[in-house]
PDB file as gemmi writes it, atoms N, CA and C in Angstrom:
CRYST1    1.000    1.000    1.000  90.00  90.00  90.00 P 1                      
ATOM      1  N   MET A   1       0.829  -1.191   0.000  1.00  0.00           N  
ATOM      2  CA  MET A   1       0.000   0.000   0.000  1.00  0.00           C  
ATOM      3  C   MET A   1       0.873   1.254   0.000  1.00  0.00           C  
ATOM      4  N   LYS A   2       1.918   1.215   0.809  1.00  0.00           N  
ATOM      5  CA  LYS A   2       2.814   2.369   0.921  1.00  0.00           C  
ATOM      6  C   LYS A   2       3.526   2.633  -0.409  1.00  0.00           C  
ATOM      7  N   ARG A   3       3.941   1.558  -1.068  1.00  0.00           N  
ATOM      8  CA  ARG A   3       4.649   1.680  -2.348  1.00  0.00           C  
ATOM      9  C   ARG A   3       3.735   2.289  -3.416  1.00  0.00           C  
ATOM     10  N   ALA A   4       2.479   1.888  -3.443  1.00  0.00           N  
ATOM     11  CA  ALA A   4       1.523   2.427  -4.404  1.00  0.00           C  
ATOM     12  C   ALA A   4       1.272   3.902  -4.135  1.00  0.00           C  
ATOM     13  N   GLN A   5       1.215   4.286  -2.886  1.00  0.00           N  
ATOM     14  CA  GLN A   5       1.000   5.679  -2.525  1.00  0.00           C  
ATOM     15  C   GLN A   5       2.192   6.537  -2.970  1.00  0.00           C  
ATOM     16  N   ILE A   6       3.383   6.044  -2.807  1.00  0.00           N  
ATOM     17  CA  ILE A   6       4.575   6.768  -3.245  1.00  0.00           C  
ATOM     18  C   ILE A   6       4.591   6.895  -4.761  1.00  0.00           C  
ATOM     19  N   ALA A   7       4.218   5.835  -5.458  1.00  0.00           N  
ATOM     20  CA  ALA A   7       4.194   5.865  -6.926  1.00  0.00           C  
ATOM     21  C   ALA A   7       3.171   6.873  -7.437  1.00  0.00           C  
ATOM     22  N   VAL A   8       1.983   6.890  -6.832  1.00  0.00           N  
ATOM     23  CA  VAL A   8       0.939   7.831  -7.250  1.00  0.00           C  
ATOM     24  C   VAL A   8       1.376   9.263  -6.956  1.00  0.00           C  
ATOM     25  N   THR A   9       1.959   9.506  -5.808  1.00  0.00           N  
ATOM     26  CA  THR A   9       2.435  10.845  -5.460  1.00  0.00           C  
ATOM     27  C   THR A   9       3.512  11.304  -6.429  1.00  0.00           C  
ATOM     28  N   THR A  10       4.428  10.426  -6.783  1.00  0.00           N  
ATOM     29  CA  THR A  10       5.487  10.768  -7.727  1.00  0.00           C  
ATOM     30  C   THR A  10       4.909  11.104  -9.087  1.00  0.00           C  
ATOM     31  N   LEU A  11       3.972  10.313  -9.563  1.00  0.00           N  
ATOM     32  CA  LEU A  11       3.346  10.584 -10.861  1.00  0.00           C  
ATOM     33  C   LEU A  11       2.596  11.909 -10.866  1.00  0.00           C  
ATOM     34  N   VAL A  12       1.897  12.219  -9.783  1.00  0.00           N  
ATOM     35  CA  VAL A  12       1.159  13.483  -9.702  1.00  0.00           C  
ATOM     36  C   VAL A  12       2.129  14.663  -9.717  1.00  0.00           C  
ATOM     37  N   LEU A  13       3.205  14.571  -8.961  1.00  0.00           N  
ATOM     38  CA  LEU A  13       4.196  15.656  -8.932  1.00  0.00           C  
ATOM     39  C   LEU A  13       4.867  15.826 -10.286  1.00  0.00           C  
ATOM     40  N   MET A  14       5.135  14.731 -10.979  1.00  0.00           N  
ATOM     41  CA  MET A  14       5.746  14.828 -12.307  1.00  0.00           C  
ATOM     42  C   MET A  14       4.783  15.444 -13.314  1.00  0.00           C  
ATOM     43  N   ALA A  15       3.493  15.160 -13.181  1.00  0.00           N  
ATOM     44  CA  ALA A  15       2.502  15.716 -14.099  1.00  0.00           C  
ATOM     45  C   ALA A  15       2.304  17.205 -13.853  1.00  0.00           C  
ATOM     46  N   MET A  16       2.543  17.652 -12.642  1.00  0.00           N  
ATOM     47  CA  MET A  16       2.346  19.058 -12.301  1.00  0.00           C  
ATOM     48  C   MET A  16       3.572  19.921 -12.596  1.00  0.00           C  
ATOM     49  N   ALA A  17       4.680  19.321 -12.971  1.00  0.00           N  
ATOM     50  CA  ALA A  17       5.911  20.073 -13.202  1.00  0.00           C  
ATOM     51  C   ALA A  17       5.710  21.074 -14.335  1.00  0.00           C  
ATOM     52  N   SER A  18       6.207  22.253 -14.123  1.00  0.00           N  
ATOM     53  CA  SER A  18       6.053  23.312 -15.115  1.00  0.00           C  
ATOM     54  C   SER A  18       7.353  23.479 -15.900  1.00  0.00           C  
ATOM     55  N   PRO A  19       7.255  23.607 -17.222  1.00  0.00           N  
ATOM     56  CA  PRO A  19       8.480  23.806 -17.998  1.00  0.00           C  
ATOM     57  C   PRO A  19       9.152  25.141 -17.691  1.00  0.00           C  
ATOM     58  N   ALA A  20       8.440  26.080 -17.053  1.00  0.00           N  
ATOM     59  CA  ALA A  20       9.032  27.371 -16.700  1.00  0.00           C  
ATOM     60  C   ALA A  20      10.113  27.204 -15.635  1.00  0.00           C  
ATOM     61  N   LEU A  21      10.116  26.095 -14.937  1.00  0.00           N  
ATOM     62  CA  LEU A  21      11.114  25.857 -13.904  1.00  0.00           C  
ATOM     63  C   LEU A  21      12.401  25.273 -14.475  1.00  0.00           C  
ATOM     64  N   ALA A  22      12.405  24.983 -15.759  1.00  0.00           N  
ATOM     65  CA  ALA A  22      13.579  24.377 -16.380  1.00  0.00           C  
ATOM     66  C   ALA A  22      14.683  25.422 -16.543  1.00  0.00           C  
ATOM     67  N   CYS A  23      15.913  24.968 -16.489  1.00  0.00           N  
ATOM     68  CA  CYS A  23      17.062  25.862 -16.631  1.00  0.00           C  
ATOM     69  C   CYS A  23      17.343  26.131 -18.114  1.00  0.00           C  
ATOM     70  N   PRO A  24      18.222  27.081 -18.433  1.00  0.00           N  
ATOM     71  CA  PRO A  24      18.541  27.373 -19.837  1.00  0.00           C  
ATOM     72  C   PRO A  24      19.124  26.171 -20.579  1.00  0.00           C  
ATOM     73  N   VAL A  25      19.793  25.275 -19.861  1.00  0.00           N  
ATOM     74  CA  VAL A  25      20.348  24.092 -20.508  1.00  0.00           C  
ATOM     75  C   VAL A  25      19.219  23.218 -21.035  1.00  0.00           C  
ATOM     76  N   CYS A  26      18.146  23.087 -20.246  1.00  0.00           N  
ATOM     77  CA  CYS A  26      17.010  22.265 -20.674  1.00  0.00           C  
ATOM     78  C   CYS A  26      16.305  22.885 -21.878  1.00  0.00           C  
ATOM     79  N   PHE A  27      16.239  24.196 -21.920  1.00  0.00           N  
ATOM     80  CA  PHE A  27      15.599  24.869 -23.043  1.00  0.00           C  
ATOM     81  C   PHE A  27      16.504  24.904 -24.262  1.00  0.00           C  
ATOM     82  N   GLY A  28      17.804  24.737 -24.076  1.00  0.00           N  
ATOM     83  CA  GLY A  28      18.729  24.670 -25.197  1.00  0.00           C  
ATOM     84  C   GLY A  28      19.239  26.024 -25.658  1.00  0.00           C  
ATOM     85  N   ASN A  29      19.367  26.986 -24.748  1.00  0.00           N  
ATOM     86  CA  ASN A  29      19.915  28.289 -25.098  1.00  0.00           C  
ATOM     87  C   ASN A  29      21.432  28.159 -25.214  1.00  0.00           C  
ATOM     88  N   PRO A  30      21.982  28.163 -26.415  1.00  0.00           N  
ATOM     89  CA  PRO A  30      23.417  27.918 -26.576  1.00  0.00           C  
ATOM     90  C   PRO A  30      24.297  29.071 -26.101  1.00  0.00           C  
ATOM     91  N   ASN A  31      23.726  30.236 -25.852  1.00  0.00           N  
ATOM     92  CA  ASN A  31      24.520  31.390 -25.448  1.00  0.00           C  
ATOM     93  C   ASN A  31      24.514  31.631 -23.949  1.00  0.00           C  
ATOM     94  N   SER A  32      23.798  30.823 -23.184  1.00  0.00           N  
ATOM     95  CA  SER A  32      23.752  31.058 -21.742  1.00  0.00           C  
ATOM     96  C   SER A  32      25.030  30.565 -21.088  1.00  0.00           C  
ATOM     97  N   SER A  33      25.365  31.197 -19.982  1.00  0.00           N  
ATOM     98  CA  SER A  33      26.592  30.816 -19.280  1.00  0.00           C  
ATOM     99  C   SER A  33      26.474  29.415 -18.677  1.00  0.00           C  
ATOM    100  N   MET A  34      25.273  28.994 -18.321  1.00  0.00           N  
ATOM    101  CA  MET A  34      25.094  27.666 -17.753  1.00  0.00           C  
ATOM    102  C   MET A  34      25.347  26.588 -18.815  1.00  0.00           C  
ATOM    103  N   THR A  35      24.906  26.836 -20.026  1.00  0.00           N  
ATOM    104  CA  THR A  35      25.160  25.884 -21.111  1.00  0.00           C  
ATOM    105  C   THR A  35      26.650  25.809 -21.417  1.00  0.00           C  
ATOM    106  N   LYS A  36      27.318  26.947 -21.450  1.00  0.00           N  
ATOM    107  CA  LYS A  36      28.756  26.959 -21.713  1.00  0.00           C  
ATOM    108  C   LYS A  36      29.524  26.268 -20.592  1.00  0.00           C  
ATOM    109  N   GLY A  37      29.093  26.471 -19.350  1.00  0.00           N  
ATOM    110  CA  GLY A  37      29.724  25.802 -18.218  1.00  0.00           C  
ATOM    111  C   GLY A  37      29.524  24.294 -18.263  1.00  0.00           C  
ATOM    112  N   THR A  38      28.335  23.871 -18.648  1.00  0.00           N  
ATOM    113  CA  THR A  38      28.053  22.442 -18.771  1.00  0.00           C  
ATOM    114  C   THR A  38      28.912  21.815 -19.861  1.00  0.00           C  
ATOM    115  N   GLN A  39      29.050  22.510 -20.980  1.00  0.00           N  
ATOM    116  CA  GLN A  39      29.893  22.004 -22.066  1.00  0.00           C  
ATOM    117  C   GLN A  39      31.362  21.919 -21.635  1.00  0.00           C  
ATOM    118  N   ALA A  40      31.828  22.917 -20.884  1.00  0.00           N  
ATOM    119  CA  ALA A  40      33.214  22.886 -20.399  1.00  0.00           C  
ATOM    120  C   ALA A  40      33.416  21.726 -19.424  1.00  0.00           C  
ATOM    121  N   GLY A  41      32.425  21.471 -18.577  1.00  0.00           N  
ATOM    122  CA  GLY A  41      32.519  20.351 -17.637  1.00  0.00           C  
ATOM    123  C   GLY A  41      32.546  19.013 -18.352  1.00  0.00           C  
ATOM    124  N   ILE A  42      31.728  18.860 -19.376  1.00  0.00           N  
ATOM    125  CA  ILE A  42      31.716  17.621 -20.159  1.00  0.00           C  
ATOM    126  C   ILE A  42      33.059  17.429 -20.853  1.00  0.00           C  
ATOM    127  N   PHE A  43      33.599  18.510 -21.408  1.00  0.00           N  
ATOM    128  CA  PHE A  43      34.904  18.425 -22.067  1.00  0.00           C  
ATOM    129  C   PHE A  43      35.997  18.022 -21.080  1.00  0.00           C  
ATOM    130  N   ALA A  44      35.958  18.588 -19.870  1.00  0.00           N  
ATOM    131  CA  ALA A  44      36.964  18.253 -18.853  1.00  0.00           C  
ATOM    132  C   ALA A  44      36.862  16.775 -18.462  1.00  0.00           C  
ATOM    133  N   LEU A  45      35.646  16.281 -18.288  1.00  0.00           N  
ATOM    134  CA  LEU A  45      35.477  14.871 -17.931  1.00  0.00           C  
ATOM    135  C   LEU A  45      35.936  13.951 -19.063  1.00  0.00           C  
ATOM    136  N   LEU A  46      35.654  14.327 -20.299  1.00  0.00           N  
ATOM    137  CA  LEU A  46      36.129  13.531 -21.431  1.00  0.00           C  
ATOM    138  C   LEU A  46      37.652  13.542 -21.507  1.00  0.00           C  
ATOM    139  N   LEU A  47      38.252  14.690 -21.227  1.00  0.00           N  
ATOM    140  CA  LEU A  47      39.702  14.801 -21.262  1.00  0.00           C  
ATOM    141  C   LEU A  47      40.351  13.891 -20.214  1.00  0.00           C  
ATOM    142  N   VAL A  48      39.798  13.880 -19.029  1.00  0.00           N  
ATOM    143  CA  VAL A  48      40.334  13.014 -17.968  1.00  0.00           C  
ATOM    144  C   VAL A  48      40.161  11.545 -18.358  1.00  0.00           C  
ATOM    145  N   THR A  49      39.004  11.192 -18.904  1.00  0.00           N  
ATOM    146  CA  THR A  49      38.753   9.807 -19.293  1.00  0.00           C  
ATOM    147  C   THR A  49      39.718   9.355 -20.386  1.00  0.00           C  
ATOM    148  N   VAL A  50      39.913  10.190 -21.400  1.00  0.00           N  
ATOM    149  CA  VAL A  50      40.822   9.843 -22.491  1.00  0.00           C  
ATOM    150  C   VAL A  50      42.253   9.739 -21.979  1.00  0.00           C  
ATOM    151  N   ALA A  51      42.649  10.630 -21.079  1.00  0.00           N  
ATOM    152  CA  ALA A  51      44.002  10.582 -20.524  1.00  0.00           C  
ATOM    153  C   ALA A  51      44.230   9.293 -19.725  1.00  0.00           C  
ATOM    154  N   MET A  52      43.248   8.896 -18.941  1.00  0.00           N  
ATOM    155  CA  MET A  52      43.396   7.674 -18.146  1.00  0.00           C  
ATOM    156  C   MET A  52      43.424   6.431 -19.035  1.00  0.00           C  
ATOM    157  N   LEU A  53      42.579   6.398 -20.051  1.00  0.00           N  
ATOM    158  CA  LEU A  53      42.596   5.258 -20.964  1.00  0.00           C  
ATOM    159  C   LEU A  53      43.906   5.199 -21.746  1.00  0.00           C  
ATOM    160  N   GLY A  54      44.432   6.355 -22.135  1.00  0.00           N  
ATOM    161  CA  GLY A  54      45.724   6.399 -22.822  1.00  0.00           C  
ATOM    162  C   GLY A  54      46.857   5.924 -21.925  1.00  0.00           C  
ATOM    163  N   ALA A  55      46.829   6.336 -20.663  1.00  0.00           N  
ATOM    164  CA  ALA A  55      47.856   5.898 -19.721  1.00  0.00           C  
ATOM    165  C   ALA A  55      47.770   4.392 -19.487  1.00  0.00           C  
ATOM    166  N   PHE A  56      46.568   3.884 -19.388  1.00  0.00           N  
ATOM    167  CA  PHE A  56      46.363   2.453 -19.186  1.00  0.00           C  
ATOM    168  C   PHE A  56      46.898   1.666 -20.383  1.00  0.00           C  
ATOM    169  N   GLY A  57      46.560   2.114 -21.585  1.00  0.00           N  
ATOM    170  CA  GLY A  57      47.053   1.446 -22.790  1.00  0.00           C  
ATOM    171  C   GLY A  57      48.565   1.586 -22.921  1.00  0.00           C  
ATOM    172  N   GLY A  58      49.084   2.760 -22.596  1.00  0.00           N  
ATOM    173  CA  GLY A  58      50.526   2.977 -22.652  1.00  0.00           C  
ATOM    174  C   GLY A  58      51.281   2.079 -21.690  1.00  0.00           C  
ATOM    175  N   PHE A  59      50.702   1.799 -20.539  1.00  0.00           N  
ATOM    176  CA  PHE A  59      51.341   0.902 -19.578  1.00  0.00           C  
ATOM    177  C   PHE A  59      51.490  -0.503 -20.155  1.00  0.00           C  
ATOM    178  N   PHE A  60      50.468  -0.983 -20.854  1.00  0.00           N  
ATOM    179  CA  PHE A  60      50.571  -2.311 -21.445  1.00  0.00           C  
ATOM    180  C   PHE A  60      51.547  -2.343 -22.616  1.00  0.00           C  
ATOM    181  N   VAL A  61      51.649  -1.252 -23.359  1.00  0.00           N  
ATOM    182  CA  VAL A  61      52.663  -1.173 -24.419  1.00  0.00           C  
ATOM    183  C   VAL A  61      54.045  -1.213 -23.795  1.00  0.00           C  
ATOM    184  N   TYR A  62      54.232  -0.500 -22.694  1.00  0.00           N  
ATOM    185  CA  TYR A  62      55.499  -0.510 -21.970  1.00  0.00           C  
ATOM    186  C   TYR A  62      55.842  -1.923 -21.489  1.00  0.00           C  
ATOM    187  N   LEU A  63      54.868  -2.606 -20.909  1.00  0.00           N  
ATOM    188  CA  LEU A  63      55.113  -3.976 -20.437  1.00  0.00           C  
ATOM    189  C   LEU A  63      55.470  -4.904 -21.595  1.00  0.00           C  
ATOM    190  N   ARG A  64      54.820  -4.741 -22.726  1.00  0.00           N  
ATOM    191  CA  ARG A  64      55.103  -5.588 -23.883  1.00  0.00           C  
ATOM    192  C   ARG A  64      56.535  -5.371 -24.373  1.00  0.00           C  
ATOM    193  N   ARG A  65      56.961  -4.116 -24.410  1.00  0.00           N  
ATOM    194  CA  ARG A  65      58.339  -3.824 -24.821  1.00  0.00           C  
ATOM    195  C   ARG A  65      59.346  -4.408 -23.841  1.00  0.00           C  
ATOM    196  N   ARG A  66      59.053  -4.308 -22.561  1.00  0.00           N  
ATOM    197  CA  ARG A  66      59.970  -4.862 -21.553  1.00  0.00           C  
ATOM    198  C   ARG A  66      60.085  -6.377 -21.685  1.00  0.00           C  
ATOM    199  N   ILE A  67      58.970  -7.053 -21.930  1.00  0.00           N  
ATOM    200  CA  ILE A  67      58.999  -8.506 -22.109  1.00  0.00           C  
ATOM    201  C   ILE A  67      59.815  -8.866 -23.335  1.00  0.00           C  
ATOM    202  N   ARG A  68      59.633  -8.108 -24.406  1.00  0.00           N  
ATOM    203  CA  ARG A  68      60.381  -8.370 -25.631  1.00  0.00           C  
ATOM    204  C   ARG A  68      61.890  -8.186 -25.404  1.00  0.00           C  
ATOM    205  N   LEU A  69      62.264  -7.117 -24.700  1.00  0.00           N  
ATOM    206  CA  LEU A  69      63.682  -6.892 -24.398  1.00  0.00           C  
ATOM    207  C   LEU A  69      64.242  -8.003 -23.516  1.00  0.00           C  
ATOM    208  N   PHE A  70      63.445  -8.437 -22.535  1.00  0.00           N  
ATOM    209  CA  PHE A  70      63.892  -9.510 -21.651  1.00  0.00           C  
ATOM    210  C   PHE A  70      64.083 -10.804 -22.419  1.00  0.00           C  
ATOM    211  N   GLU A  71      63.164 -11.128 -23.324  1.00  0.00           N  
ATOM    212  CA  GLU A  71      63.285 -12.352 -24.116  1.00  0.00           C  
ATOM    213  C   GLU A  71      64.493 -12.303 -25.047  1.00  0.00           C  
ATOM    214  N   GLU A  72      64.767 -11.131 -25.613  1.00  0.00           N  
ATOM    215  CA  GLU A  72      65.920 -11.010 -26.505  1.00  0.00           C  
ATOM    216  C   GLU A  72      67.234 -11.118 -25.731  1.00  0.00           C  
ATOM    217  N   SER A  73      67.302 -10.560 -24.533  1.00  0.00           N  
ATOM    218  CA  SER A  73      68.545 -10.604 -23.766  1.00  0.00           C  
ATOM    219  C   SER A  73      68.798 -11.965 -23.146  1.00  0.00           C  
ATOM    220  N   SER A  74      67.735 -12.728 -22.874  1.00  0.00           N  
ATOM    221  CA  SER A  74      67.927 -14.039 -22.266  1.00  0.00           C  
ATOM    222  C   SER A  74      67.991 -15.144 -23.312  1.00  0.00           C  
ATOM    223  N   GLY A  75      67.877 -14.806 -24.569  1.00  0.00           N  
ATOM    224  CA  GLY A  75      67.964 -15.809 -25.633  1.00  0.00           C  
ATOM    225  C   GLY A  75      66.707 -16.642 -25.755  1.00  0.00           C  
ATOM    226  N   GLY A  76      65.593 -16.190 -25.249  1.00  0.00           N  
ATOM    227  CA  GLY A  76      64.324 -16.907 -25.393  1.00  0.00           C  
ATOM    228  C   GLY A  76      64.067 -17.908 -24.300  1.00  0.00           C  
ATOM    229  N   SER A  77      65.052 -18.160 -23.425  1.00  0.00           N  
ATOM    230  CA  SER A  77      64.829 -19.100 -22.312  1.00  0.00           C  
ATOM    231  C   SER A  77      64.903 -18.322 -21.008  1.00  0.00           C  
ATOM    232  N   TYR A  78      64.116 -18.751 -20.069  1.00  0.00           N  
ATOM    233  CA  TYR A  78      64.074 -18.052 -18.786  1.00  0.00           C  
ATOM    234  C   TYR A  78      65.069 -18.647 -17.881  1.00  0.00           C  
TER     235      TYR A  78                                                      
END                                                                             
């Protein structure tokens, strides 16, 4: 019963929401400072993600080179 009451209350509140309460980002104003800030934040997060993935991949390239050097110096036997 409690779960149904919460669901009905949530649906009623969502139906009553006014689009006037939306921010400029929701309306899609490309010249607002909030939209520009959001775009800068997305770019920063993408930059960090790409840097971490590059570092992760670079580490495995480094390990592969080290293994190759070790195999060449030991003559292929451990």
